[in-house]
C-alpha positions as CSV (number, residue, x, y, z in Angstrom):
1,M,1.5,36.5,34.0
2,S,-0.8,34.0,35.7
3,Q,-1.1,30.4,34.8
4,G,-4.6,30.9,33.4
5,D,-3.6,33.5,30.8
6,A,-0.3,32.0,29.9
7,G,-1.6,31.2,26.4
8,Y,1.0,29.4,24.3
9,G,3.6,30.3,26.9
10,P,6.3,28.0,28.5
11,K,3.7,25.8,30.2
12,P,0.5,25.5,28.0
13,I,-0.1,22.0,29.4
14,P,0.4,22.3,33.2
15,F,-1.3,19.1,34.3
16,I,-2.2,15.5,33.0
17,A,-3.6,12.6,34.9
18,V,-5.3,9.2,34.7
19,G,-7.7,7.7,37.3
20,R,-10.1,4.9,38.1
21,V,-13.8,5.8,37.8
22,M,-15.2,3.2,40.2
23,D,-13.5,4.5,43.4
24,K,-12.4,7.9,42.1
25,E,-8.7,7.1,42.7
26,T,-6.0,9.0,40.7
27,L,-3.5,6.4,39.6
28,A,-0.9,8.7,38.0
29,S,-0.4,12.4,37.5
30,Y,2.2,14.9,36.2
31,S,2.2,18.6,36.9
32,T,4.4,21.6,36.1
33,M,2.5,23.8,38.5
34,T,3.3,24.8,42.1
35,K,2.5,22.3,44.9
36,D,-0.7,24.2,45.9
37,Q,-1.9,24.4,42.3
38,T,-1.3,20.7,41.9
39,V,-3.3,19.8,45.0
40,Q,-6.1,22.0,43.8
41,T,-6.1,20.5,40.3
42,L,-6.0,16.9,41.8
43,G,-9.2,17.8,43.7
44,I,-10.9,19.0,40.5
45,F,-9.8,15.8,38.7
46,T,-11.3,13.7,41.6
47,R,-14.7,15.5,41.0
48,L,-14.3,14.7,37.3
49,L,-13.9,11.0,38.1
50,E,-17.1,11.1,40.1
51,A,-19.0,12.9,37.4
52,A,-17.7,10.7,34.6
53,K,-20.1,7.9,35.7
54,K,-23.1,10.0,34.8
55,K,-21.8,12.4,32.2
56,L,-19.7,10.3,29.9
57,Q,-20.3,7.1,27.9
58,P,-17.5,4.6,27.3
59,G,-15.1,6.0,24.7
60,Q,-16.6,9.5,24.9
61,S,-14.5,12.7,25.4
62,Q,-15.4,16.2,26.5
63,R,-13.8,19.6,27.0
64,L,-14.8,21.8,29.9
65,K,-13.9,25.5,30.5
66,W,-11.8,26.1,33.7
67,N,-10.8,29.7,34.6
68,E,-8.9,31.0,31.5
69,G,-8.1,27.5,30.3
70,S,-9.9,24.1,29.9
71,V,-9.9,20.5,31.1
72,C,-10.2,17.8,28.4
73,C,-11.1,14.4,29.5
74,K,-11.8,11.0,28.0
75,L,-13.4,7.8,29.3
76,D,-11.9,4.6,28.0
77,R,-13.9,2.1,26.0
78,Q,-14.6,-0.1,29.0
79,G,-15.8,2.8,31.1
80,V,-13.1,2.0,33.8
81,M,-10.4,4.7,33.4
82,L,-10.7,8.4,32.9
83,Y,-7.9,10.4,31.3
84,G,-7.6,14.2,31.8
85,V,-5.3,17.1,30.6
86,L,-5.4,20.7,31.6
87,T,-4.7,23.4,29.1
88,A,-3.7,26.9,30.3
89,S,-5.7,28.6,27.6
90,M,-9.0,27.9,25.7
91,S,-7.2,28.8,22.5
92,Y,-5.1,25.6,22.8
93,P,-6.2,23.3,19.9
94,E,-8.7,20.7,21.3
95,K,-7.5,18.1,18.8
96,H,-4.0,18.2,20.3
97,A,-5.4,17.8,23.8
98,H,-7.3,14.7,22.7
99,S,-4.2,13.4,20.9
100,I,-2.4,13.5,24.2
101,L,-5.2,11.6,25.9
102,N,-5.3,9.0,23.2
103,K,-1.6,8.3,23.4
104,L,-1.7,8.1,27.1
105,M,-4.6,5.7,27.0
106,Q,-2.7,3.5,24.4
107,E,0.3,3.5,26.8
108,V,-1.8,2.3,29.7
109,E,-3.8,-0.3,27.8
110,K,-0.6,-1.8,26.2
111,N,1.8,-1.8,29.1
112,H,-0.5,-1.7,32.1
113,P,-3.5,-3.9,31.4
114,T,-4.2,-4.4,35.2
115,A,-4.0,-0.6,36.0
116,G,-7.6,-0.6,37.1
117,E,-6.8,-2.8,40.1
118,G,-3.9,-0.9,41.6
119,P,-3.9,1.5,44.6
120,A,-3.8,5.4,44.3
121,Q,-0.8,6.8,42.5
122,D,0.3,3.3,41.7
123,L,1.3,4.2,38.2
124,N,3.3,7.3,38.9
125,P,6.8,5.7,38.6
126,S,6.0,4.1,35.2
127,L,3.7,6.7,33.6
128,Q,5.2,10.1,34.8
129,P,8.1,9.9,32.2
130,R,5.7,9.2,29.4
131,M,3.4,12.0,30.6
132,A,6.3,14.4,30.7
133,A,7.3,13.4,27.2
134,L,3.7,14.0,25.9
135,V,3.6,17.4,27.6
136,A,7.0,18.4,26.0
137,E,5.8,17.0,22.6
138,Y,2.6,19.0,22.5
139,E,3.5,22.2,24.5
140,N,4.0,24.1,21.2
141,P,0.9,23.6,19.0
142,E,2.5,25.4,16.1
143,K,5.4,22.9,16.0
144,V,2.9,20.1,16.3
145,I,1.0,21.4,13.3
146,L,4.3,21.9,11.3
147,D,5.4,18.4,12.1
148,S,2.0,17.0,11.1
149,S,2.2,19.0,7.8
150,S,5.7,17.7,7.1
151,S,4.6,14.2,7.8
152,D,1.6,14.6,5.5
153,S,3.8,16.0,2.8
154,L,6.3,13.1,3.2
155,S,3.4,10.6,3.0
156,S,2.0,12.4,-0.1
157,A,5.5,12.3,-1.7
158,R,5.9,8.6,-0.9
159,S,2.4,7.9,-2.4
160,S,3.3,9.9,-5.5
161,N,6.5,8.0,-5.9
162,R,4.7,4.7,-5.6
163,D,2.1,5.8,-8.2
164,S,4.9,6.9,-10.5
165,S,6.7,3.6,-10.0
166,V,3.5,1.7,-10.8
167,R,2.9,3.7,-13.9
168,T,6.5,3.2,-15.1
169,Q,6.3,-0.6,-14.5
170,A,3.0,-0.6,-16.4
171,R,4.6,1.2,-19.4
172,M,7.6,-1.1,-19.3
173,S,5.3,-4.2,-19.2
174,G,3.3,-2.8,-22.1
175,A,6.4,-2.2,-24.1
176,A,7.7,-5.7,-23.4
177,R,4.4,-7.2,-24.5
178,Q,4.4,-5.1,-27.7
179,Y,8.0,-6.0,-28.4
180,G,7.2,-9.7,-27.8
181,G,4.2,-9.5,-30.1
182,S,6.4,-7.8,-32.8
183,R,9.0,-10.5,-32.5
184,Q,6.4,-13.2,-32.8
185,S,4.8,-11.5,-35.8
186,S,8.2,-11.1,-37.4
187,G,9.0,-14.7,-36.8
188,M,5.7,-15.8,-38.4
189,N,6.3,-13.6,-41.4
190,R,9.8,-15.2,-41.9
191,K,8.2,-18.7,-41.7
192,L,5.6,-17.7,-44.3
193,A,8.2,-16.2,-46.6
194,L,10.3,-19.4,-46.3
195,A,7.3,-21.6,-47.1
196,A,6.4,-19.5,-50.1
197,L,10.0,-19.7,-51.3
198,C,10.0,-23.5,-50.9
199,L,6.8,-23.7,-52.9
200,V,8.2,-21.6,-55.7
201,L,11.3,-23.7,-55.9
202,L,9.2,-26.9,-56.0
203,L,7.1,-25.5,-58.8
204,L,10.3,-24.5,-60.7
205,W,11.7,-28.0,-60.2
206,F,8.6,-29.6,-61.6
207,V,8.4,-27.3,-64.6
208,W,12.1,-27.1,-65.4
209,G,13.1,-30.5,-64.2
210,G,10.1,-32.3,-65.8
211,S,10.7,-30.8,-69.2
212,K,14.4,-31.7,-69.1
213,S,13.6,-35.3,-68.2
214,A,11.1,-35.5,-71.0
215,S,13.6,-34.2,-73.5
216,L,16.2,-36.7,-72.3
217,V,13.8,-39.7,-72.3
218,A,11.9,-38.9,-75.5
219,P,14.7,-39.9,-78.0
220,S,15.2,-43.3,-76.4
221,S,11.5,-43.8,-76.3
222,V,11.1,-43.1,-80.0
223,A,14.0,-45.4,-80.8
224,A,12.3,-48.2,-78.8
225,V,9.0,-47.7,-80.6
226,Q,10.8,-47.8,-83.9
227,E,12.6,-50.9,-83.0
228,Q,9.3,-52.6,-82.0
229,V,7.7,-51.6,-85.2
230,H,10.7,-53.0,-87.1
231,T,10.4,-56.3,-85.2
232,V,6.7,-56.6,-86.1
233,D,7.5,-55.9,-89.7
234,S,10.1,-58.6,-89.8
235,L,7.7,-61.2,-88.4
236,R,5.0,-60.4,-90.9
237,P,5.0,-63.0,-93.8
238,K,5.8,-61.7,-97.1
239,A,3.1,-62.1,-99.7
240,N,5.2,-64.2,-102.1
241,E,6.1,-66.7,-99.4
242,F,2.5,-67.9,-99.4
243,Q,2.0,-68.1,-103.0
244,V,1.7,-71.5,-104.7
């Protein structure tokens, strides 16, 4: 089986590289091919570096057919660095190839901000391990899709759990407000009932207590009036005392 018709075989991503557009220098590369194949592919990547000035805009990516496979490349946002990956088959998902390029670009921009100033192959010692890890991560597209689906399912489950938690908290908060309102209403009803009871007792005191006081005071008041009347009568001159 040749490298070109390997399909999803052991080496679906045989080559990955990053280079500087200005002087067409390859700064780092990783290959699983033979030495002759690697030299040939480096020559193709050099031609891509030269063409990128005219064919690509900063941040733009493109996929080109090469033999039975393809070359995916991307120019960074500054138009300085070109990233490329070779797929052994055109059936390899393009989105996975671009994911490799994006992760490699993030690695360079984060940890090698002055990469555009170094000599050829200057980044090989630091970037080749990362390139090898990316090739191993994406060499099985079906596994990548499965892992992505599992990640999406996990994210969906977490989102569902958060929504359920929010709804539960909302219900508990509503129940607490309802309970608080019921307690407040019950307390108000007790206060009104107590006030009504006090009013009834006060009225009963006036009615019953006032009548009792009147009944107790009335005899003494009558006696006093009778005594005053008797006094007035005793002071009135008798008719025969003024007769001559």
